[in-house]
Each structure stands twice: as C-alpha cells, then as structure tokens.
C-alpha positions, 0 to 999 in steps of 0.5 A, a space after each residue: 720241096 722244090 720238085 725237079 729243081 732240088 738238085 740244082 738249088 742244093 748244088 748252087 747253095 753248096 758251092 756258096 757255102 764251100 766258097 764261104 768256108 774257103 774264104 773265111 771272113 768274106 761276106 757272101 749273100 744267099 740269093 732269095 728263095 722263100 722256103 720259110 714258113 711262119 716266124 722264121 725270118 732267116 731265109 739264108 739259114 733255112 736254105 743252108 739247113 736244107 742244103 747241108 742237113 738230112 735224115 743222116 745227121 743230128 742237130 740241136 738248138 740253143 737259146 731260141 726264144 721260139 725253141 720248139 717252132 725252130 726245131 719243128 721248122 728244121 725237122 720239116 725242112 730236112 728230116 734231121 733228128 733233134 738231139 742234145 747239143 753234145 751229140 749234134 753234128 749241127 748246132 743252131 744258136 739263136 738269140 746270140 748266146 750259147 749260154 756257155 754251152 759251146 764248151 760241151 760241143 764235139 771238137 772232133 778227135 785227132 784221127 777224125 777232126 772232121 767229125 766235129 760239130 758245125 755251129 750256125 749263129 743267127 745274128 742280127 747284122 753282118 758288117 754293121 757299123 756298130 757290131 763286134 769286130 772280128 779279125 781273122 788270119 790263117 788258111 784262105 786269108 791273105 794277111 788278114 781280114 776283118 768283119 763286124 757282127 752284131 747280135 752275137 755274144 762276145 764271150 761266145 767268140 772268145 770261147 770259139 777262139 779258145 776251142 779252135 786254138 788246137 787245130 785240127 780240133 775245133 768247130 766250124 762256124 757260119 754266121 747268118 743275118 736277117 739280110 741273107 748274108 753269111 760269113 764263115 769262121 772255120 776251125 783253121 782260122 786264128 781269131 782276134 777280137 777288137 774293142 
C-alpha cells in the first residue's frame, strides 16, 4: 500500500502503540497519514489496524452501523480474516457499546495470558470535557492517571474492570477518537470510574 515506505511507517506507528500500552491513560496522537477510503473517518484506527493486523490474525466487529463496509475496509487494509468475536484476536467496537458481548471475548489462559483478545473502541472524543472520567492505577502509572472519553458505554467500562480484575487474565483495550488520538487501557491497569 505504501511501497518502500511500508516498513518505516509500520515501525513508527508500532512504537507509538507500544508507548501507549506502556503508559496507560496517557493520550497519544497518531500523525496524519491518509489510508482511509469512503466513510471510515478514524485515520488513527486504520493506521493501527494496518500496523497490527495481518493475514495470520483474526478480527471481529461489534455494533457498527456500517458493519459490512467496516469489515471490508479492515480486510482490504490487512488481509486479516473475519470471525465471530469469541474467536477473534482483535475486536473492533463501533457505536460505543459491545451490547454485552465483552464477556464472551477471549481473556487468555494462565499459561498463555498473552493469547487474549485486544479490543479497539471507536470513540467520539478523548479528553473531552463532557466525557466519562476513567482513573487508572498500576504498572506504567505513577500514582494514578485519569482521562475522559465520550462515545463509550459506561457499562462496557464496568465490564472491562471486572474482566481485568484477575490479572494476568483480561483484555487489552485501545480507544481511538475522530481526532486521531489514542489512549490505552492494558489488562494490568486497575480501573476506577468517576461520576
């Protein structure tokens, strides 16, 4: 897709993703690279999919209004295979809610906790004044950190908190917004919700 620049681009974005996972709750910006087509407006999401997904991994989509076009977009970008969410390595949640599907995702096994699913949320805004406030503690965080997010169901965050309460089991989560910002919530983080 990018010709000779592919390796340089994927290495650059892989480092940003790893920094985000190493520093939970810290907001990072994805530099603008237009690889999107049609109605897909989350450039950062597309770039991260291009970086992390390939033909060897499986993905699923939950709650997308444009479900079929989003699946096609991810497949064309990554050649990853679409499966039911319970079998997916990566689960994309569009529209802000999993509709209680999170509890069915792969949380890993004690011998292989890294085999758990990773969830991508397509949110509206990160660190917007009117968003849901999430506070985190744990590895990679000095004392505590908080961020706000809008366009994500509070019940889903509560479910993530419960699912990640038995570390090393759980699911890693990356939130994307329409302004090409990302923030990560690894399964090692303790989640506190504020009203």
